[in-house]
DONU-466385 format. One line per field, with one value per residue (C-alpha): x, y negated, z; residue number from 1; residue in one letter. Coordinates in Angstrom, 3 decimals. Layout:
N
xx <- c(X|...)
yy <- c(Y|...)
zz <- c(Z|...)
num <- c(NUM|...)
residu <- c(A|...)
***
This chain:
607
xx <- c(-0.008|1.510|1.526|2.656|3.224|2.821|4.476|3.232|4.794|2.181|4.365|7.879|9.351|7.922|8.984|12.304|13.039|11.837|13.934|17.042|16.115|15.893|19.215|20.881|19.660|22.224|21.691|21.488|24.564|24.013|24.179|26.233|24.333|24.449|23.653|22.569|25.482|24.710|27.822|26.176|23.845|23.275|22.409|20.985|17.280|16.204|13.013|13.489|11.795|13.219|14.557|18.316|20.636|22.138|25.711|24.847|25.087|26.288|22.998|20.966|22.846|22.146|18.631|18.219|20.083|17.702|14.813|15.944|16.375|20.062|20.852|18.481|18.490|17.727|20.765|23.210|25.102|27.130|30.285|28.985|28.358|31.806|33.371|31.374|32.462|36.042|35.857|34.792|37.361|38.332|36.267|33.149|33.263|30.426|31.388|31.399|28.237|26.220|27.004|25.353|22.374|19.274|15.721|15.088|16.579|18.809|18.628|21.546|23.873|24.645|21.027|20.058|22.650|23.074|21.370|18.351|18.159|18.197|15.699|13.370|13.707|12.895|9.861|8.625|8.928|5.779|5.561|6.832|4.390|5.997|5.246|3.095|5.212|4.843|7.128|7.344|8.416|8.609|5.699|5.917|6.621|5.253|5.837|3.323|2.703|3.995|3.602|2.025|1.826|-1.646|-1.363|-0.821|-3.681|-5.928|-5.047|-6.335|-3.024|-3.341|-1.166|-1.268|-1.889|0.209|2.970|2.117|-1.602|-0.304|1.851|-0.867|-3.287|-0.924|1.868|3.845|3.778|7.052|7.747|10.687|11.973|11.342|14.161|12.885|16.386|16.791|13.516|14.165|17.587|15.855|13.291|16.166|17.971|14.699|14.300|17.834|17.258|14.100|16.083|18.535|16.024|12.465|12.317|14.710|12.595|11.965|11.425|10.641|7.019|5.634|4.500|6.577|6.547|8.055|6.915|7.960|7.285|6.418|5.592|6.805|8.425|5.562|6.146|9.684|8.186|5.424|2.711|1.414|-0.405|2.665|4.864|2.760|2.768|6.584|6.927|4.667|6.543|9.815|8.663|7.257|10.529|12.176|9.883|7.593|3.868|3.250|0.305|0.677|-1.461|-0.959|-2.788|-2.371|-1.197|1.051|-1.593|-4.162|-1.688|-0.626|-4.364|-5.386|-2.243|-3.045|-6.807|-7.935|-9.731|-7.333|-3.582|-3.015|-5.064|-4.591|-6.646|-7.377|-6.872|-9.774|-10.913|-9.071|-12.370|-14.386|-11.722|-10.969|-14.665|-15.172|-12.035|-11.729|-10.637|-7.471|-6.313|-5.510|-2.429|-4.034|-2.690|-4.361|-6.004|-7.694|-8.822|-10.374|-12.190|-13.498|-14.950|-16.540|-18.092|-19.285|-16.798|-16.177|-15.108|-13.645|-16.916|-18.290|-15.706|-16.263|-19.746|-18.648|-17.325|-13.569|-13.966|-16.000|-13.983|-10.746|-12.120|-13.044|-10.059|-7.359|-5.707|-3.583|-6.530|-7.542|-4.016|-3.991|-7.309|-6.149|-3.015|-4.916|-7.420|-4.740|-5.765|-2.495|0.931|2.725|6.258|8.276|11.786|13.942|16.428|19.972|21.799|25.442|26.565|27.633|30.760|29.702|30.855|29.065|29.789|27.441|28.518|27.715|26.880|25.710|27.971|27.567|30.795|32.590|35.807|33.939|32.205|35.509|36.990|34.126|34.649|38.340|37.524|34.916|37.370|40.007|37.561|36.176|39.591|40.372|37.233|37.987|41.496|40.403|38.166|40.545|38.331|38.560|35.752|34.302|31.638|30.987|27.778|27.982|24.773|24.382|21.289|20.177|18.677|15.322|15.222|16.264|18.926|21.643|23.362|26.209|27.880|31.245|32.730|36.153|37.551|39.261|38.873|40.761|40.847|43.377|42.089|43.693|42.388|38.851|38.674|39.716|36.754|34.383|35.401|34.127|30.715|30.657|29.109|25.986|25.245|22.686|23.568|20.305|20.252|23.173|24.314|24.583|24.730|27.038|27.246|29.610|28.799|30.608|27.817|30.030|33.303|35.717|38.641|41.983|45.226|48.553|50.647|54.010|56.716|59.723|60.227|59.718|62.248|64.681|64.494|62.632|60.541|56.729|53.690|51.740|48.151|45.636|42.785|43.292|43.184|40.101|38.341|39.008|38.019|34.860|34.082|34.156|32.405|30.380|31.383|29.342|31.648|34.912|35.301|37.658|36.917|37.495|37.458|34.596|34.823|32.551|33.109|30.481|32.330|29.614|29.549|33.328|33.761|32.136|32.745|34.436|36.100|38.761|41.189|40.452|42.791|41.530|42.789|44.370|42.993|42.826|45.246|42.442|42.610|39.848|39.160|39.888|36.371|33.777|30.183|27.807|25.194|26.216|24.934|23.501|25.228|23.251|24.123|26.766|28.610|30.378|31.239|29.794|30.579|33.951|35.001|35.049|32.767|33.957|31.639|29.087|27.173|27.171|25.693|24.838|28.222|29.610|32.926|35.052|37.231|40.782|41.848|40.222|41.090|38.850|36.675|36.711|33.746|31.921|29.095|26.210|25.952|23.300|22.836|21.332|18.408|17.178|17.888|21.558|21.690|22.575|23.514|26.832|28.931|31.637|33.800|36.228|38.880|38.611|40.337|38.799|40.436|40.932|42.896|40.088|39.939|36.678|35.310|32.318|30.602|27.829|25.155|25.168|27.786|26.495|25.368|22.742|19.638|19.098|22.560|21.658|19.835|23.065|22.834|25.953|26.835|29.412|30.763|33.876|36.625|40.418|42.716)
yy <- c(0.064|-3.323|-6.224|-9.653|-12.653|-16.115|-18.965|-22.530|-25.685|-28.371|-31.394|-29.897|-33.134|-35.433|-33.283|-32.665|-36.405|-37.017|-34.150|-35.717|-39.125|-37.548|-35.903|-39.041|-41.291|-42.181|-40.634|-42.842|-42.679|-40.913|-42.925|-41.850|-40.383|-42.855|-41.483|-43.799|-44.574|-45.938|-47.396|-47.951|-45.011|-46.283|-44.175|-40.760|-41.130|-37.588|-37.875|-37.000|-34.099|-31.353|-30.463|-30.534|-27.875|-25.503|-26.864|-30.476|-30.165|-33.700|-34.851|-32.650|-34.063|-37.744|-36.865|-35.505|-38.436|-40.914|-38.957|-39.474|-43.288|-43.202|-44.797|-47.149|-46.067|-49.573|-51.068|-48.533|-49.333|-47.408|-48.544|-47.026|-43.733|-43.659|-44.359|-41.579|-39.199|-40.092|-39.423|-35.791|-32.941|-32.021|-28.768|-30.485|-33.436|-33.145|-32.877|-35.896|-34.933|-35.205|-39.097|-39.953|-37.433|-38.607|-37.318|-37.695|-35.099|-36.142|-34.649|-32.183|-34.109|-30.869|-29.707|-32.684|-33.284|-36.275|-34.494|-33.842|-37.493|-38.559|-35.888|-37.158|-40.788|-39.657|-37.662|-40.597|-43.083|-43.485|-41.467|-43.032|-42.597|-41.864|-44.547|-43.350|-42.040|-41.567|-40.277|-41.608|-39.604|-39.899|-38.276|-38.876|-42.651|-43.947|-43.662|-41.825|-40.662|-36.911|-36.341|-38.274|-37.598|-37.201|-40.804|-42.114|-40.121|-41.543|-45.121|-44.127|-42.952|-39.602|-37.542|-38.802|-42.392|-44.922|-46.339|-49.992|-49.316|-47.544|-50.612|-53.071|-51.117|-50.578|-53.233|-52.061|-48.289|-46.545|-45.518|-43.370|-41.593|-37.950|-35.387|-32.243|-30.721|-30.992|-29.601|-26.590|-26.120|-25.935|-23.384|-21.365|-21.442|-20.454|-17.369|-16.346|-16.592|-14.442|-11.817|-11.514|-11.631|-10.718|-8.625|-7.613|-8.808|-12.544|-15.267|-18.787|-19.162|-22.252|-25.277|-25.434|-21.975|-18.515|-14.868|-12.048|-8.328|-6.958|-3.480|-0.974|-3.510|-4.968|-2.560|-3.820|-7.306|-6.048|-5.935|-8.314|-10.681|-10.811|-11.572|-14.463|-15.876|-15.776|-17.104|-20.130|-20.677|-20.767|-23.286|-25.383|-25.495|-26.335|-29.314|-28.022|-27.451|-23.958|-21.938|-18.191|-15.620|-11.824|-9.898|-6.883|-9.092|-12.131|-14.115|-13.557|-14.370|-17.463|-18.719|-18.135|-19.910|-22.987|-23.088|-21.037|-22.424|-20.991|-21.526|-17.845|-15.433|-11.745|-9.908|-6.202|-3.509|-3.719|-7.279|-9.364|-9.943|-11.084|-13.377|-14.975|-15.585|-18.969|-20.413|-22.941|-22.050|-24.000|-21.292|-19.076|-21.332|-22.410|-25.075|-28.477|-27.828|-24.625|-26.577|-29.242|-26.639|-24.840|-28.034|-28.704|-25.373|-25.447|-23.001|-24.267|-21.092|-17.718|-16.126|-18.034|-16.317|-12.710|-12.067|-13.589|-11.215|-11.288|-12.184|-15.382|-16.343|-15.986|-18.222|-20.942|-20.890|-18.980|-15.755|-17.135|-17.537|-13.775|-12.779|-14.827|-13.456|-9.867|-10.354|-12.015|-9.079|-6.357|-5.359|-6.375|-5.998|-9.126|-8.157|-10.430|-11.084|-11.108|-13.687|-12.069|-12.564|-12.147|-13.192|-9.952|-10.185|-9.520|-9.973|-9.873|-9.098|-9.800|-8.320|-9.534|-6.061|-3.090|-0.223|3.523|5.415|6.528|4.650|1.386|1.733|2.482|-0.718|-2.680|-1.086|-2.107|-5.704|-5.979|-4.508|-6.977|-9.773|-8.296|-7.826|-11.544|-12.441|-10.109|-11.299|-14.860|-13.724|-11.393|-8.371|-4.865|-2.807|0.216|0.847|-0.262|-0.497|-0.379|-1.503|-1.254|-2.723|-1.084|-2.842|-1.152|-2.671|0.479|0.123|2.717|2.725|4.447|3.949|5.073|4.881|4.745|5.982|2.804|-0.801|-1.174|-3.632|-1.612|-1.659|1.675|3.620|2.195|2.670|6.364|6.750|4.927|7.200|10.216|8.688|7.788|11.124|10.150|7.106|7.418|4.639|5.332|2.898|0.897|-1.024|-4.839|-6.231|-4.983|-5.975|-4.780|-5.402|-4.599|-4.274|-2.974|-4.826|-5.022|-7.284|-6.213|-7.802|-7.663|-4.596|-4.713|-3.375|-4.053|-0.520|0.853|-1.592|-0.617|2.992|4.424|7.396|6.816|9.084|9.242|7.772|10.711|8.150|8.272|12.097|12.067|9.688|11.710|14.971|13.392|11.882|15.323|17.402|14.858|12.779|15.148|18.058|16.339|16.094|16.978|18.600|16.583|17.745|16.808|16.878|19.858|23.301|24.893|26.038|25.111|21.674|20.999|20.111|17.655|16.736|13.391|11.157|12.981|10.152|9.625|10.743|13.976|13.497|16.082|19.681|21.495|24.532|26.970|30.018|29.686|31.640|30.246|30.534|29.623|30.349|27.416|29.763|32.977|36.076|38.916|42.299|45.522|49.056|47.657|49.869|48.028|48.664|46.087|43.555|42.552|45.059|44.124|46.125|49.559|49.738|47.432|47.067|43.732|43.017|46.682|48.013|49.897|48.679|50.583|48.454|49.630|46.440|43.558|40.620|38.625|37.486|33.710|32.379|29.376|27.787|25.921|22.086|21.607|17.986|18.598|20.924|23.043|26.356|25.847|25.095|28.759|29.977|31.932|33.203|35.749|35.474|38.432|38.755|42.221|44.119|47.069|50.144|48.220|45.453|42.876|40.487|39.045|36.569|37.940|36.954|38.286|36.199|36.462|37.448|40.980|40.641|37.818|38.157|34.266|33.887|35.554|38.575|40.606|40.298|40.365|37.878|37.371|33.769|33.815|35.672|35.398|35.430)
zz <- c(0.055|-1.202|1.129|-0.068|2.186|0.837|2.833|1.686|3.041|2.059|3.131|2.468|0.657|3.426|6.344|4.822|4.666|8.211|9.499|7.665|9.241|12.688|12.560|10.975|13.826|16.315|19.844|22.943|25.130|28.365|31.430|34.252|37.316|40.211|43.683|46.490|48.980|52.494|54.020|57.365|58.178|61.767|64.664|64.423|63.574|64.431|66.573|70.187|71.653|69.428|66.108|67.236|65.949|68.500|67.952|68.954|72.707|73.322|71.600|74.022|76.959|75.739|75.260|78.812|80.264|78.289|79.619|83.157|82.722|83.130|79.696|77.746|74.062|72.807|74.564|73.140|70.086|67.662|69.355|72.691|71.030|69.435|72.858|74.526|71.737|72.166|75.863|75.216|74.940|71.312|71.371|72.559|69.936|67.320|63.752|61.488|59.682|62.956|63.064|60.060|60.077|58.431|58.593|54.830|52.465|49.602|46.184|45.483|43.035|40.965|40.352|38.282|35.372|33.277|30.243|32.400|33.442|29.836|28.899|31.725|30.380|26.807|28.008|30.093|27.155|25.079|21.786|18.792|15.733|12.414|9.678|6.758|3.975|0.250|-2.400|-5.954|-9.011|-12.692|-14.451|-18.190|-18.614|-15.407|-11.646|-9.809|-6.136|-6.029|-2.297|0.688|4.323|6.121|7.602|4.016|2.658|5.348|3.829|0.591|-0.999|-3.006|-5.168|-8.872|-8.061|-9.899|-7.810|-8.601|-7.550|-4.246|-3.393|-4.031|-1.790|1.110|1.049|4.097|3.237|3.279|-0.435|-1.261|-4.348|-4.578|-4.683|-6.302|-6.578|-2.796|-2.137|-4.435|-2.726|0.622|-0.644|-2.063|1.329|2.907|0.615|1.164|4.936|4.470|2.704|5.632|8.348|7.269|4.054|1.418|-1.307|-1.246|-3.948|-4.399|-5.409|-7.453|-5.706|-2.576|-0.998|-1.024|-1.409|0.808|-0.035|3.470|2.157|4.552|6.901|8.892|11.753|12.154|13.250|15.491|12.736|10.242|12.693|15.011|12.008|10.862|14.323|14.564|11.022|11.708|15.078|13.182|10.670|13.509|15.240|11.966|11.703|8.804|8.526|7.348|5.917|5.629|3.789|3.462|0.581|-1.648|-4.611|-4.955|-6.649|-3.923|-1.223|-3.277|-3.569|0.146|1.512|-0.505|-0.711|2.329|5.399|7.974|8.423|8.804|6.585|6.605|3.961|4.719|2.147|-0.415|0.737|-1.958|-4.172|-1.143|0.028|-3.421|-4.421|-2.578|-3.711|-6.411|-9.877|-9.332|-6.927|-9.952|-10.848|-14.310|-16.475|-16.482|-19.844|-18.464|-15.409|-17.543|-19.710|-16.472|-15.137|-18.694|-18.630|-14.904|-13.369|-10.054|-8.022|-8.814|-8.178|-11.299|-13.434|-12.443|-14.072|-17.444|-20.046|-20.803|-24.518|-24.045|-20.966|-22.902|-25.693|-23.261|-20.798|-22.683|-22.281|-19.533|-17.339|-17.823|-16.942|-13.778|-12.709|-13.254|-11.302|-8.358|-8.245|-8.820|-12.342|-13.757|-12.052|-11.069|-9.841|-7.613|-8.928|-5.711|-4.966|-5.016|-1.773|-3.064|-6.648|-8.251|-10.309|-13.946|-17.481|-20.820|-24.347|-27.410|-30.840|-34.256|-35.478|-33.541|-32.783|-32.085|-32.156|-28.802|-29.953|-30.480|-27.077|-25.323|-26.868|-25.622|-22.157|-22.223|-23.127|-20.370|-17.701|-18.624|-18.181|-14.870|-13.474|-13.860|-12.171|-9.357|-8.951|-8.482|-5.791|-4.096|-4.564|-5.765|-7.214|-5.464|-7.971|-11.684|-13.621|-17.383|-19.207|-22.900|-24.697|-27.928|-30.955|-30.204|-26.777|-24.848|-22.254|-21.412|-17.924|-16.520|-13.214|-11.729|-8.201|-6.733|-3.445|-2.724|-4.088|-7.523|-10.284|-12.411|-16.006|-16.954|-14.054|-14.300|-18.172|-17.666|-15.345|-17.495|-20.598|-18.711|-19.002|-22.777|-23.657|-21.510|-23.516|-26.309|-28.912|-30.835|-33.889|-32.387|-29.326|-29.541|-26.038|-23.118|-19.539|-16.873|-13.048|-9.852|-7.311|-4.499|-3.900|-1.151|-0.366|-2.180|-1.003|-2.784|-2.089|-0.289|-2.927|-0.703|0.262|-3.303|-4.622|-1.989|-3.186|-0.209|-0.955|-0.552|-0.509|-3.551|-3.263|-3.911|-4.616|-8.376|-8.546|-6.343|-8.534|-11.732|-10.120|-8.854|-12.097|-13.615|-11.152|-9.048|-5.950|-3.625|-4.507|-3.276|0.369|3.294|6.554|9.756|13.335|15.733|19.560|20.101|21.540|19.456|16.136|13.701|15.278|15.514|11.850|9.385|5.790|5.335|2.484|0.570|1.215|4.781|7.608|8.987|12.574|14.845|15.132|18.386|19.034|18.988|16.673|14.024|10.865|7.410|6.315|8.880|7.960|8.232|9.746|11.780|10.011|12.239|12.675|13.008|14.664|16.888|19.302|22.175|25.735|28.105|29.383|27.935|25.352|21.521|19.231|17.841|14.991|13.165|9.907|7.984|4.663|4.062|4.913|7.894|9.451|11.955|14.346|14.991|17.019|18.886|20.940|23.278|24.657|24.138|26.092|24.742|26.709|25.019|25.012|27.701|26.959|23.365|24.325|27.046|25.307|25.584|29.357|30.206|26.776|26.453|23.451|23.713|20.565|19.483|16.709|15.275|12.579|10.576|8.896|5.567|7.252|7.165|10.073|11.244|13.942|15.700|18.899|21.194|22.722|26.589|28.998|29.266|32.923|33.246|30.884|30.672|29.068|25.772|24.184|23.664|19.839|17.717|14.886|12.222|12.225|10.151|8.211|8.685|5.648)
num <- c(1|2|3|4|5|6|7|8|9|10|11|12|13|14|15|16|17|18|19|20|21|22|23|24|25|26|27|28|29|30|31|32|33|34|35|36|37|38|39|40|41|42|43|44|45|46|47|48|49|50|51|52|53|54|55|56|57|58|59|60|61|62|63|64|65|66|67|68|69|70|71|72|73|74|75|76|77|78|79|80|81|82|83|84|85|86|87|88|89|90|91|92|93|94|95|96|97|98|99|100|101|102|103|104|105|106|107|108|109|110|111|112|113|114|115|116|117|118|119|120|121|122|123|124|125|126|127|128|129|130|131|132|133|134|135|136|137|138|139|140|141|142|143|144|145|146|147|148|149|150|151|152|153|154|155|156|157|158|159|160|161|162|163|164|165|166|167|168|169|170|171|172|173|174|175|176|177|178|179|180|181|182|183|184|185|186|187|188|189|190|191|192|193|194|195|196|197|198|199|200|201|202|203|204|205|206|207|208|209|210|211|212|213|214|215|216|217|218|219|220|221|222|223|224|225|226|227|228|229|230|231|232|233|234|235|236|237|238|239|240|241|242|243|244|245|246|247|248|249|250|251|252|253|254|255|256|257|258|259|260|261|262|263|264|265|266|267|268|269|270|271|272|273|274|275|276|277|278|279|280|281|282|283|284|285|286|287|288|289|290|291|292|293|294|295|296|297|298|299|300|301|302|303|304|305|306|307|308|309|310|311|312|313|314|315|316|317|318|319|320|321|322|323|324|325|326|327|328|329|330|331|332|333|334|335|336|337|338|339|340|341|342|343|344|345|346|347|348|349|350|351|352|353|354|355|356|357|358|359|360|361|362|363|364|365|366|367|368|369|370|371|372|373|374|375|376|377|378|379|380|381|382|383|384|385|386|387|388|389|390|391|392|393|394|395|396|397|398|399|400|401|402|403|404|405|406|407|408|409|410|411|412|413|414|415|416|417|418|419|420|421|422|423|424|425|426|427|428|429|430|431|432|433|434|435|436|437|438|439|440|441|442|443|444|445|446|447|448|449|450|451|452|453|454|455|456|457|458|459|460|461|462|463|464|465|466|467|468|469|470|471|472|473|474|475|476|477|478|479|480|481|482|483|484|485|486|487|488|489|490|491|492|493|494|495|496|497|498|499|500|501|502|503|504|505|506|507|508|509|510|511|512|513|514|515|516|517|518|519|520|521|522|523|524|525|526|527|528|529|530|531|532|533|534|535|536|537|538|539|540|541|542|543|544|545|546|547|548|549|550|551|552|553|554|555|556|557|558|559|560|561|562|563|564|565|566|567|568|569|570|571|572|573|574|575|576|577|578|579|580|581|582|583|584|585|586|587|588|589|590|591|592|593|594|595|596|597|598|599|600|601|602|603|604|605|606|607)
residu <- c(M|R|R|V|V|S|L|F|L|P|F|L|A|I|E|R|L|R|R|Q|D|R|F|A|A|P|R|P|E|P|R|A|L|Q|L|P|V|D|D|N|P|G|A|C|S|V|P|R|G|G|G|W|R|P|G|A|R|W|A|R|E|R|Q|N|A|A|G|Q|G|A|V|Q|G|E|D|R|T|R|L|D|V|E|R|E|I|A|A|L|P|L|H|A|R|P|P|M|R|E|L|G|R|R|S|E|T|A|E|H|P|F|R|R|T|V|S|S|V|V|A|Q|E|V|C|D|A|P|P|V|M|A|A|P|L|A|L|I|G|K|V|G|R|R|D|E|I|V|S|A|C|P|A|A|R|A|L|G|I|H|V|G|M|V|A|T|H|A|R|A|L|V|S|D|L|D|F|R|A|S|E|P|E|A|D|Q|A|L|L|D|R|L|A|L|F|G|I|R|R|W|S|P|I|A|A|V|S|P|S|D|G|I|W|L|D|L|T|G|A|A|H|L|H|G|G|E|E|R|F|C|Q|R|L|Q|A|F|C|R|R|A|G|F|T|A|R|I|A|I|A|E|T|A|G|A|A|H|A|L|A|R|Y|G|R|E|D|I|A|I|I|P|Q|G|G|V|L|K|A|L|S|P|L|P|V|A|A|L|R|L|E|S|G|A|L|V|A|A|R|K|F|G|F|E|T|I|A|D|L|L|P|V|A|R|G|P|L|A|R|R|L|G|L|A|A|I|D|R|L|D|Q|A|L|G|G|K|A|E|P|I|T|P|R|E|D|I|V|T|P|A|V|E|R|R|L|L|E|P|I|G|T|A|E|A|I|A|Q|V|M|H|D|L|L|R|D|L|A|E|V|L|Q|R|K|G|L|G|A|R|S|L|R|F|C|A|L|R|I|D|G|G|E|Q|V|V|T|I|G|T|S|R|P|S|R|E|V|A|H|L|L|R|L|L|K|L|R|I|E|R|I|D|P|G|M|G|L|E|Q|F|R|L|L|A|P|H|T|E|P|L|D|A|E|N|L|G|A|I|L|A|G|E|S|T|L|R|D|P|A|R|L|V|D|V|V|A|G|R|I|G|P|G|A|V|F|R|I|A|P|V|E|S|H|V|P|E|R|A|V|R|P|T|S|P|I|A|T|A|G|S|W|P|A|W|Q|R|P|V|R|L|F|A|R|P|E|P|L|S|R|V|I|A|L|L|P|D|Q|P|P|R|R|F|E|W|R|G|R|S|Y|T|V|V|A|G|D|G|P|E|R|I|H|G|E|W|W|R|R|N|G|E|V|W|A|V|R|D|Y|Y|R|V|E|D|E|G|G|G|R|Y|W|V|F|R|R|G|D|G|V|A|G|E|T|G|D|L|S|W|W|M|H|G|V|F|A)
***
């Protein structure tokens, strides 16, 4: 089920300029935080009768003395208090903070930073209303209003009005020149951002918006409704007004985002016809001539077009109107050409006459590889994969691809790989246009040739041999076995790149040929619990064991599944009468039943 998202920014040009002005405006300088300082705090102002801290024994004594009438508080001065404190022993003197204690609590100086003070002043300031703004653009030979903010529209300014008329109507209106290139660049950046964050398929749609193909990706964003809310919140934080619609087709989503009643419209599967019926005919992206003809024949909404036969409707509005209607309703496919995230290095050749021989195709490949090598060298890249496209004169396209183990831009090596694919190209009546692309590239630096020039021996790079062999038998058939940290034999190895370093192998004795899946043995004769088998049958043949070594006990990996918590395997290396050496194991330790069912299996063959 296809789901297309249409994001419409109705005031893109206006809000882009206001956003630019907001960032260009100078910011107010923050003022330093000034704390109140009292040079003369005076006597202690804590009310008598309680509230003293336990350490202030001198204050309790003075309070008791005041209660008995020995000392009158109003006659005491700060100098008298200091004298009394000086007369006390050192251990009984109060700390300095007790002298200036106040009953009011001061604000902590580190809890309120300078930025918060400035932010509070900005919040307390009255809001500044943006002035009405209108953009003027060149339409034909005259200047017209191409965009206007809601405040300007409330004053009577509308899109399509002549600029001189608008200036005469509102003299103090802020008129600016439109910048369609900057608006298009912003939409292109938004589509590129959508590819990296929202959906791999995104493209710029006509009239200030983008398309997103959300098919199969809605659950990654919490559902379609959650995605629309997050997308709208993102646009709001960026300073843009957004209208979003999701439908089965790109045309329906485009129409609902621009002419729908709600800012967020999600059309369920099968509800496109009902949602598009009340919309005006202009929602179908018709040309101005088709819109004039629609008004002339009385077609106001899309519902008025549905009962009319296609032939008469095409004669009245044109074939383009029929195509737009079918695309919106899903009767005709409308693919979205995605915006490419990274510019792929590519070169192209067009011939005067078509070619069809292998020698001529090889010569074109050589010329294209030389051109592509220069492009890659300027960018410091090497190709990991190449795509060769040949266009026939009948319109058919022949495509072959190659891959390399390491990044390379050596023409001779890449040409050798491409020649292996010439036999897969069907020239037909002839090939006239060729294109060579490098969809997968990696950085490729210069090689250090100091050791080679000094005469030191170096190891030959197997990458070229691997590329040639993989080109003949397939890349999936060339690999190297690398060790994995696991005690279970079938999990201890994995296939890896043939040019990758395999790593260090453990010192365990393992067979040369290890089966991916152990094969069962039948009619096994063995002495429990620790003796190797004396006789067994495998693949319909009977084997008599003359020598054996073991057991090597391997426990299951209990953290993978519950069946391996108590699982045990006892492995034996055995030799039969003919000199064949095999690696067999028994499930279970031969004592406890939960360790295994005592069945025997063949797991590998020694050389």
